[in-house]
VODRENBA-435650 format. One line per 5 residues: number of its first residue (from 1); their letters; for each residue x, y, z of C-alpha. Coordinates in steps of 0.25 Angstrom, whole numbers, plus 5000, padded with zeros to 4 digits. Layout:
<nodes>
NUM> a> X,Y,Z ~ ... .
</nodes>
This chain:
<nodes>
1> mdivl> 5422,4778,5359 ~ 5424,4766,5369 ~ 5439,4762,5372 ~ 5440,4749,5381 ~ 5454,4749,5387 .
6> nkptk> 5452,4736,5396 ~ 5444,4726,5388 ~ 5440,4715,5397 ~ 5446,4701,5395 ~ 5436,4692,5388 .
11> hvmii> 5435,4677,5392 ~ 5427,4669,5382 ~ 5423,4654,5384 ~ 5415,4647,5373 ~ 5410,4634,5380 .
16> hdhvi> 5406,4622,5372 ~ 5403,4608,5376 ~ 5418,4603,5373 ~ 5426,4616,5376 ~ 5428,4630,5382 .
21> ryvkg> 5434,4640,5372 ~ 5441,4651,5379 ~ 5446,4664,5374 ~ 5451,4677,5381 ~ 5453,4691,5376 .
26> rgstl> 5450,4706,5377 ~ 5441,4713,5368 ~ 5433,4707,5356 ~ 5443,4704,5345 ~ 5452,4693,5340 .
31> ddlkv> 5464,4701,5344 ~ 5459,4702,5359 ~ 5460,4686,5360 ~ 5470,4682,5370 ~ 5467,4667,5374 .
36> vrnrf> 5460,4655,5367 ~ 5458,4642,5374 ~ 5450,4629,5372 ~ 5446,4621,5384 ~ 5440,4608,5380 .
41> lppgt> 5430,4602,5390 ~ 5430,4587,5395 ~ 5419,4580,5388 ~ 5405,4581,5395 ~ 5408,4594,5402 .
46> ieggv> 5398,4601,5394 ~ 5387,4594,5385 ~ 5377,4601,5376 ~ 5381,4614,5383 ~ 5378,4609,5397 .
51> ikete> 5388,4608,5407 ~ 5389,4594,5412 ~ 5402,4594,5420 ~ 5401,4607,5428 ~ 5414,4605,5436 .
56> tfqai> 5423,4602,5424 ~ 5417,4614,5416 ~ 5419,4624,5428 ~ 5433,4619,5431 ~ 5437,4622,5416 .
61> igelk> 5431,4636,5416 ~ 5438,4638,5429 ~ 5451,4634,5423 ~ 5449,4644,5411 ~ 5445,4655,5421 .
66> rqykm> 5458,4653,5429 ~ 5467,4651,5417 ~ 5462,4663,5409 ~ 5459,4673,5421 ~ 5444,4673,5417 .
71> akgel> 5440,4680,5430 ~ 5444,4693,5423 ~ 5437,4697,5411 ~ 5424,4694,5404 ~ 5419,4680,5401 .
76> yitlp> 5411,4677,5388 ~ 5406,4663,5386 ~ 5397,4654,5377 ~ 5390,4642,5381 ~ 5390,4629,5372 .
81> netnl> 5382,4630,5359 ~ 5372,4619,5364 ~ 5366,4629,5374 ~ 5363,4640,5364 ~ 5350,4642,5357 .
86> irrhq> 5347,4653,5346 ~ 5332,4656,5343 ~ 5327,4666,5333 ~ 5314,4672,5338 ~ 5304,4683,5334 .
91> vpadv> 5297,4693,5344 ~ 5288,4705,5341 ~ 5295,4717,5337 ~ 5288,4726,5347 ~ 5295,4718,5359 .
96> pdhel> 5306,4728,5364 ~ 5320,4723,5364 ~ 5322,4723,5379 ~ 5309,4714,5381 ~ 5313,4704,5371 .
101> kgyif> 5319,4694,5381 ~ 5307,4695,5390 ~ 5298,4693,5378 ~ 5305,4681,5373 ~ 5305,4674,5387 .
106> nqlgk> 5290,4676,5387 ~ 5290,4668,5373 ~ 5297,4656,5379 ~ 5289,4644,5378 ~ 5279,4651,5369 .
111> elhlp> 5284,4657,5356 ~ 5298,4654,5360 ~ 5302,4639,5363 ~ 5316,4636,5368 ~ 5322,4622,5372 .
116> medpv> 5325,4627,5386 ~ 5317,4632,5398 ~ 5327,4643,5403 ~ 5332,4650,5391 ~ 5341,4662,5392 .
121> fdlci> 5342,4670,5379 ~ 5348,4682,5373 ~ 5343,4688,5360 ~ 5346,4697,5348 ~ 5336,4704,5338 .
126> mseqn> 5339,4700,5324 ~ 5329,4709,5317 ~ 5316,4716,5319 ~ 5306,4716,5308 ~ 5291,4712,5305 .
131> aekdl> 5287,4715,5319 ~ 5297,4705,5325 ~ 5310,4705,5331 ~ 5318,4693,5327 ~ 5327,4688,5338 .
136> llfit> 5338,4678,5341 ~ 5338,4672,5354 ~ 5351,4666,5360 ~ 5346,4656,5371 ~ 5353,4647,5381 .
141> aqeii> 5346,4639,5393 ~ 5348,4647,5407 ~ 5352,4634,5413 ~ 5364,4632,5404 ~ 5369,4646,5405 .
146> dsylr> 5368,4645,5420 ~ 5376,4632,5421 ~ 5387,4639,5414 ~ 5387,4652,5421 ~ 5386,4645,5435 .
151> lfyel> 5400,4639,5432 ~ 5406,4652,5427 ~ 5400,4660,5439 ~ 5406,4649,5449 ~ 5419,4652,5443 .
156> klepv> 5417,4667,5445 ~ 5416,4669,5429 ~ 5404,4677,5424 ~ 5402,4677,5409 ~ 5398,4690,5403 .
161> vldya> 5394,4685,5389 ~ 5387,4672,5385 ~ 5387,4670,5370 ~ 5384,4659,5360 ~ 5397,4653,5354 .
166> aisle> 5391,4653,5339 ~ 5389,4668,5341 ~ 5403,4670,5346 ~ 5408,4662,5334 ~ 5400,4671,5324 .
171> rfieg> 5406,4683,5331 ~ 5420,4678,5329 ~ 5417,4675,5314 ~ 5411,4689,5312 ~ 5422,4696,5320 .
176> tgaas> 5434,4689,5313 ~ 5427,4688,5299 ~ 5430,4673,5298 ~ 5417,4671,5290 ~ 5405,4679,5285 .
181> veghy> 5394,4680,5295 ~ 5384,4686,5285 ~ 5372,4679,5280 ~ 5368,4665,5285 ~ 5379,4656,5291 .
186> alvtc> 5381,4644,5300 ~ 5392,4643,5311 ~ 5395,4628,5313 ~ 5404,4626,5325 ~ 5410,4612,5326 .
191> fptav> 5414,4607,5340 ~ 5418,4593,5344 ~ 5405,4590,5350 ~ 5395,4598,5342 ~ 5393,4607,5330 .
196> tvtif> 5386,4621,5332 ~ 5379,4627,5320 ~ 5374,4642,5321 ~ 5367,4648,5309 ~ 5368,4663,5308 .
201> hgefp> 5362,4674,5300 ~ 5372,4685,5300 ~ 5375,4688,5315 ~ 5363,4680,5320 ~ 5364,4666,5324 .
206> litrt> 5350,4660,5321 ~ 5352,4645,5324 ~ 5362,4637,5332 ~ 5363,4622,5335 ~ 5374,4613,5341 .
211> iptmv> 5374,4599,5334 ~ 5381,4588,5343 ~ 5393,4581,5336 ~ 5390,4566,5340 ~ 5404,4560,5342 .
216> sadhw> 5410,4553,5354 ~ 5416,4562,5365 ~ 5426,4552,5367 ~ 5433,4556,5354 ~ 5436,4570,5358 .
221> qvnge> 5449,4572,5365 ~ 5453,4585,5373 ~ 5468,4588,5372 ~ 5478,4597,5378 ~ 5482,4600,5392 .
226> asddi> 5472,4612,5392 ~ 5461,4604,5385 ~ 5462,4613,5373 ~ 5461,4604,5362 ~ 5451,4593,5357 .
231> swtgp> 5453,4582,5347 ~ 5444,4571,5340 ~ 5449,4557,5342 ~ 5438,4549,5336 ~ 5435,4544,5322 .
236> mdele> 5433,4555,5312 ~ 5421,4547,5307 ~ 5414,4550,5320 ~ 5416,4565,5318 ~ 5411,4564,5304 .
241> sawqd> 5399,4556,5307 ~ 5395,4566,5318 ~ 5398,4578,5308 ~ 5388,4571,5298 ~ 5377,4573,5309 .
246> ngaei> 5382,4587,5312 ~ 5382,4591,5297 ~ 5368,4586,5296 ~ 5363,4594,5307 ~ 5370,4607,5302 .
251> erlls> 5363,4605,5288 ~ 5350,4604,5295 ~ 5352,4616,5303 ~ 5357,4624,5290 ~ 5344,4619,5283 .
256> fyqfn> 5335,4623,5295 ~ 5341,4637,5294 ~ 5339,4638,5279 ~ 5324,4634,5280 ~ 5320,4640,5293 .
261> yrqge> 5328,4652,5294 ~ 5330,4656,5279 ~ 5317,4650,5274 ~ 5325,4641,5264 ~ 5332,4653,5257 .
266> ggvdr> 5346,4649,5259 ~ 5353,4643,5271 ~ 5367,4647,5278 ~ 5377,4653,5269 ~ 5389,4649,5277 .
271> viitg> 5393,4638,5287 ~ 5405,4642,5296 ~ 5412,4631,5303 ~ 5421,4632,5315 ~ 5423,4625,5328 .
276> dhpel> 5433,4618,5337 ~ 5431,4603,5332 ~ 5445,4598,5329 ~ 5440,4592,5316 ~ 5433,4605,5312 .
281> nrffh> 5439,4605,5297 ~ 5433,4591,5295 ~ 5419,4596,5300 ~ 5421,4608,5291 ~ 5423,4599,5279 .
286> hvser> 5411,4590,5283 ~ 5402,4602,5284 ~ 5407,4608,5271 ~ 5404,4596,5263 ~ 5390,4594,5270 .
291> ldgpd> 5384,4608,5268 ~ 5379,4612,5254 ~ 5377,4626,5253 ~ 5384,4635,5263 ~ 5398,4639,5263 .
296> vklld> 5405,4632,5274 ~ 5417,4639,5281 ~ 5427,4634,5292 ~ 5432,4644,5301 ~ 5447,4642,5304 .
301> vmmdk> 5458,4647,5313 ~ 5459,4662,5314 ~ 5470,4671,5318 ~ 5469,4685,5324 ~ 5478,4697,5321 .
306> kgfti> 5488,4692,5331 ~ 5489,4678,5325 ~ 5481,4672,5336 ~ 5475,4659,5331 ~ 5460,4657,5333 .
311> dphhf> 5455,4644,5330 ~ 5440,4640,5328 ~ 5439,4635,5342 ~ 5439,4649,5347 ~ 5431,4656,5337 .
316> eavgl> 5418,4656,5346 ~ 5427,4661,5358 ~ 5433,4672,5351 ~ 5420,4676,5345 ~ 5415,4678,5359 .
321> lmkge> 5427,4686,5363 ~ 5423,4695,5351 ~ 5410,4698,5357 ~ 5409,4713,5361 ~ 5412,4718,5375 .
326> vk> 5401,4716,5386 ~ 5395,4729,5390 .
</nodes>
């Protein structure tokens, strides 16, 4: 039996183009949650996952470090969804597990083609059958990772976990029982600037894609002295038009999954919608009316045993907090 008397404080940052989500707590349950915070970024600070305004971004991270005493404890982060790539890949079953990464590196540019020259990846084994190991590769460009880590290191912060936001969201849903994570399902996360779709089979994310929402950045207004809220000030018709395009892309992705991953024998069973868009309910109704087939569910505000309210903005961050202790 292991008894942990002094659990380290976890500092969690979910980084998106438009916002940093911060949560703080000890342990890996909802009851361990102590602080939740939004810090919206000035437009153009990060675009497509790439840091464009280094000084601005670093100043905001420094502000959070001082305010929440992040020098003590462990730092868990995710990078923007646009930087993440998931690939399913097969290798011969006789390749030893400890040699898988080296084997895959030797396949780059031959049997395995990626849209980047300097990939960094982690992997998991989904199954082993018919003389093959079926793998999932989680890939990010080395240049992107370095650009973020450099800023953290300059502030004397050293992340110990780098995860995917969609996987953290799935962990939250499974850990809280907010929705079923069995079978084939899609997590659709609606942000002010984009919609991210990740399709899972059970615990395994097989496809992820971020679809830009083409609206004017001038119509977004960051509010509050702490820059902790955002509102849409433009015409609703502009949003609805952009969502029409998003909806068409979601349909195409679900169709691709049905015919390329399930060989036409059924698509996803459920679509689970969440996100931080201030018009999330409108988006939910838009998608519900558009999709014919899967059950569409909106994840709403939750409350822990102590009465602490957790809104959809922070589901990803709390999901990362729920990740097991670093050994």
